[in-house]
Residue, then its C-alpha position, 0 to 999 in steps of 0.5 A: m500500500i505504501q509503495d502504491l501511494r509513493l507511485a501515485l505521488r510520483s505520478l502527480a509530481k510529474s504533472p505539477g501544473f495539473t496537480t496544483v490546479a486540481v487541488l486548488m479547485l477541490a480545495l475551493g469546493v470543499g472549503a466553501s461547503t465546509a465553511c457554510f456547514s460550520f455555521l449550520n452546525a453552530f446554530f442548528l446541529r450542535p446539541p444544547p450544552f445542558e444536562r439531558p437537553d431532550e427533557l427541556v422545552s421552551l414555553h410560548s404564548t400564542e394569540d388567535k389574531t397575532p401570528g407567531l410565538m410570543r413570550l409569557s407574562v410573569p403572572n401567567f408563568t407563576d400560575y403555570r409553575a404552581n398548577n402543572t403536573v408535567f414539569t419538574d420545574l419552570a424557570l423564567h429569564l429576561f434579557l435586560g440592560v443595567r447600568f454598571t458603575e466601576g469607579e467613575n465610569n458608567s456603562i450599560l451591561f446586558g444580562h439575564l434576570v432569572s428564576g432562582s432555579y434557573f441553573d439547577l434546571l439546566g444542569v449548569k455548574p459554575v466554574l467558580g462559586r455557586p449558582l443562583s438558588v431558590a433562596d436568592d429568589v425570595e423578596g428581601a434576600p441580599p442581591v447576588v449575581v453570577v457573572s459570565h466567564a468573559f466578564w470574570q476574565t476581562r473585568l475581574a482579572a480572572s481572580p479566584e478572589a472575585l467571589g464575594r466582591t461587590l459590584l454596583f448595578n443601578n447603584v445597588p451593591f450585588t455580591v458575586v457568588g459564582v462564575a458561569p462556565a466558559g461559553f455559557r450563554g443561557i438558552s440563546v446562541i445569540d445572547a452574550p450576557d455578562y451576568w445573571m441576577p435573581t428575579s427578586v431584585y427586579r424592582s432595583v433593575l427594572l424601571g419605568q415601563g419595564l417594571e410596569f410590563f414585568i408585573s402585568r399579566r397582559a404584557v408578554t415579556v419573559s421567556v420560560i423554560g421547563r424540564l419535563k418529568p421522566g416519561v412525559t412526552l412533549g405531546q402529553a405535556a401540551a395536552s395537560l397544559k391546555p386546560l390551564s391556559e383555558k382556565l386563565a382565559i376564563d379567569f382573566p379574559a381582559d388579558n388572556a382571551g384568545r391566548s393559548l400555550r405552545l411548547v417548543p423543544i429547547a434545541q429549536a428555541m435557541l434561535d428565535p422560533n419565529r425566525r428559525s425556519d428563515l435562518l435555516r433556509a438561508g443556511n441550506l441555501l448557502i450549503a446548496l450553492a457551495g455544493l453547486i461549486l463542488l459539483i462544478a469543480c468535480a465535473n471540471l476535474a473529471n474533464l481534466l482527468l479524461a484529457r490527462a488519460g488521453a495523454r497517458q494512453r501509451e504509459i497505460a498500454l505499456r503497463v498492460a503489455l508488461g502484465a498489469s490487469r485492468g483492475q490493477v490499472v484502475g486501482q492505481l488511477l483511483r489511488e492517484n485520484f483519491l490522493l488528489a481528493a485528500l490533498g484538496g480536502g486537507l487544503g479545503v479545511v484550511i480554506s474553510v477556516w479563512l472563509r468562516d472568518l470572512l462569512w462571520a464578518l458579514r454577520p447580522p447587526g446585533f450578533p455578538d463578537n464572541m460567538e463560537v463557530n468552531v471546526d469541531g468533530r462534526v465539521l471535520a466529519f463533514a469535510v472528510s465525507a465531502t472529500i470522499l464523495t468528491g473523489l468518487l464523483f470525479g475519479v471513478v469514471p475517468a479511471l475506468a475510461a483510461s483503463r480501456v486501451d487498444l494495446i496494439a493501436i497505441l503501441k503502433r501509434v495508430p491515431s485514435g481519431d476523435n478520441g471520444l470527443s464527439i458532440f455526444s461524448f461524456r466530456h461534452v456532457l460534463v461541460a453542458a452540466q457545468v454550464a447548467l449548474s452555473v446558470v442556476a448559481l448565476v440566476i440566483a445571484g442575479l435575483f439577489v442583486r435585483s432584490l438589493n437594488q429594489a430594497s435600496a430604491v424603496t421609498l421610506g416615506w420619511n426623510s433620512r438625509n443627514l440624520a443623527l440619533m442620540s439616546a440618553d439613558l435617563v431611566q437607568s440614571g434614576y430620573n423621574q417624569t419631572r426630571t426627564l421632561e426638564y432634561y429633554q427641554r434643556a437638551l433640545a435647546r442646547l443641541r439647537t445651538v450647535p453649529g451645523v445642526l439644522d433642527v432637532s426633535i424627539a421620538s420614543r423610537p427611531f425607524l428601521t432599528g428593529v425596535n417595535p414597541q406595541r400596544t393593544i387597541k380597541p377602535q370605536g365601533e369595533d366589530e369582531a369581524l374586523r379582527t382588531r380585538g386584542r391586536f397589537m399596534s406599533f406606536a411612537v411617542v413624539q414631539p409636536d413637530f416630529l412629523r414635520f421634522m421627518g417629512l411624514e405626509l399627512v393625508a387627512g386631519r392635522d399635525f400635533s400642536v403645543d395644545d396637545n397636552g395634559t389639559h386637552p383631550p388625548a390625541v393620536i395620529i394613525n397611518e393609512a393601514m390603521a385607518r383601513l383596518a379599523w374603519p374601512g371606507q370611513d373617515p377616521i378623523g374624529k373617531t376614537i380608540k381605547l388603549y389596553n387597561d385605559e378606558t379614556p378615548v383617544q381621538v384621531v386627529g390626523v392620518t399619515r401615509n404608510i411608512r417603512d418603520v420596522e424593517l424594509r421587507a415588512d408590509p406597512a402595519p397599523f401604526a400610531f403617533f402619540p404626543v409626548a405631553q399626553f403619553f409620557e415615555a421615559a426613554n426617548v431618542f434625539h433625532i438631529r438633522t445636520a447640514g453636513n456629515p452627521t458623523d463629524l458632529l457626533p463628538t460635539l453633540r455628545k459633549e453638549l449632552q454630557s455637560l448637562d449630566p455626565a452620569v447619563n449614559l449616551r449612545s449615538i449613531d449616524y442614521r446611514e448606519v441604521i439604513r445599512n443595517a436595514l439593508w443587511g439581509s439584501r446586501t449580504g445575500a447579493t454579496l454571497m450569491s454573487v461570489f458563488g456565481v462568479i466562482a461557478l462561472f470561472l470554473t465553468l469557463l475553465g471547463i469549456y476552455a479545457v475541452m475546446a483546447q483539447a479538441v484542437v490538440q487532438r484534431t491538429r492533423e485534421i485541421g492541418i489537412c484542411l488548411a493545406l487544402g485551402a480551407q478558409t480561417r472562418a471555416v476552421v473557426g466555425l468547425i471548432l465553435k460549432r461544438g462549443v455553441i451546441v454544448t453551451g446552448v444545451g447547458v444554458l437551456g437546461g440551466l434555465a429550466a432547472a432555475c425555473g423550478l429551483t428559484r421558488y425556494v429563494g422567493s422568501f428572501l427576495f424583496e419585490v422581485k419574482p423568483t422567475d424574474p424574466l429580466t434576470f433570466a434573460v441577462i444571465a442567459g445572454l451573459l453566460s452564452g457570450v462569455a462561454l463563446l469567448a472561451c470557445y473562440i480562444p482555442a478556435r482562433r488558435a487552431t487557425k495558427v496551426d502550420p500544416l507542414i508541422a501538423l502533418r510531420s507530427e503524424 
């Protein structure tokens, strides 16, 4: 065996150019596939790092008229925990930001508020100290905290004496009692918590509306996990909990009418269950396109091996003449081919690490930097499997074909005519298949590019030009309503004096940041057929001049004014989608709505055009604006319009606000970054698909060129005779091009047919572009045909340079 491998190595070393090209092509295909699989593995296949994870489930609320899965309210969680018979225990967790004071510095750190049994329920043991306990979760218990491993290393210098140290959160001293294991994130693969606190401290860390929602039965604010009792299945647990959810709907109809409970296995809850299927489809799409690249590389390499076999016919014939059997010849060729595959696969694993880092640089906004996407045993197993499959795909047929030799004809140097390069030869079939696969990859890339163009050109409905955002965290700084309103007025006056600032306004939320606070509304004259009972409506609380400031167009009624304050009836401005939903075919001006838990009627005074407010892809949803003087919001965002580049002014703007209160945490961003984040999906999809498409195109053109060039070499004698007899250059070029045109045409038509069937799977990722967009199909077909013909023309043109005397003498 060792001797056979040495022979295979010597054979490959004799053709360094061929070996290098083959290994690089394989490495690119295996590397791309392995890199994509490593992400699929990290997010979907890696088993949850908990004790007996198959017993763990995530509990979610559902509502008849609200799509998707929601969290639970704390009172409902308490009732489910006390009255169920199928769980050993339930625990809640809430991701939140808390002000952390270290010396004279303040910052917002994010972590989890959890039940005392949280760590025990998951079966997670700290690497230092102890976990939170039920005793910590009793009202009046001393505030304690478990910190993350990363926090322990960076903030506490990885000191074993960190236990017992006091940390200041929201000016409340917390005692460190434990350090979580390295890499532990809770039940989310995306969260990057710095700490875990017991729910007993919620009044210290939740302020304003956060505190109000935490104790509300209506507000769905907390995530809940449970461990099933031994022998209890998911279906049995769901059936057992159904009467409990029905009883809660009867006992608390204002809060729970139409709500029920859904159980999700913990492995499926570690990514947002509402978006998990979309993310999984995106991962599968990447894997599929990487697989296309690998298939094209295999077809290319098979063609190169078939061409190499033609050049090695005399060598193989000599081996047969010296007594080698066909099986021995095939075995030796297969060893060479699998050695190529092994070299390509090994280099592919190295390339996959680089590609993984490149792909991670394109991660969605909000993903933490310290996510672990490692090359573990499962990823290596995938790479080995891909390498073996690749060796079979490109190695077997060429080895069998090369072993079929006409011993007498080859040893006598009798020409073999076309040597299998007829229009229906296996090599031409491979090229046509490459062209078809390339068409599919390029069509998908073209659709994503078109989608990006459509998303970039979408009308937002508001003016984002030269806009900066700044938020002041007054809630975490302990401001009450009076101090908050005073701060905003002083801040507005101060910011308007900054040179380069054109105007300033305030809203409780900016558009397109993914932040989507909602309230339940009941319109005047509500009819159940309108499906508005219990419906969540997106909203923003704004300054009276905010609509003018943002360029929002009023289609009916009036804008807010300074008179919309506490001494006048509450007012609201809604969008067209809300008007159509609540009062179809009617004039909404003067109508009223009621907010959940508030019987005060709020009068509609205006209607705006629909806008893109949460994300670009979403259809316009019901939306309302409330005046800040009537609906207080503690957390607001300054919207600052500048004369020039907003980024240049951010340091000055920050300095002005810090002068009002240095203890207030400030965050700022240029709105162009918000727009870029909103376009992330379209831009990343277009980038990745285009890269895959270009690689597929390059490999396909390489395959076409190789086959046409080999045809020219093998038809040198025929071409020489034609030229000696006076054939025109045009006729010789046409002779060679004919095959290329037919092969390319068959491949393009086959690829377009395949793309028509396959692109429907990417339709959900496209923005205002049909999966069968005719313009994209036509452009790709024309582009690939033109470039493929160029790849055919180069060897065809070279054929006209053949010297007839040299060609005939060589025979």
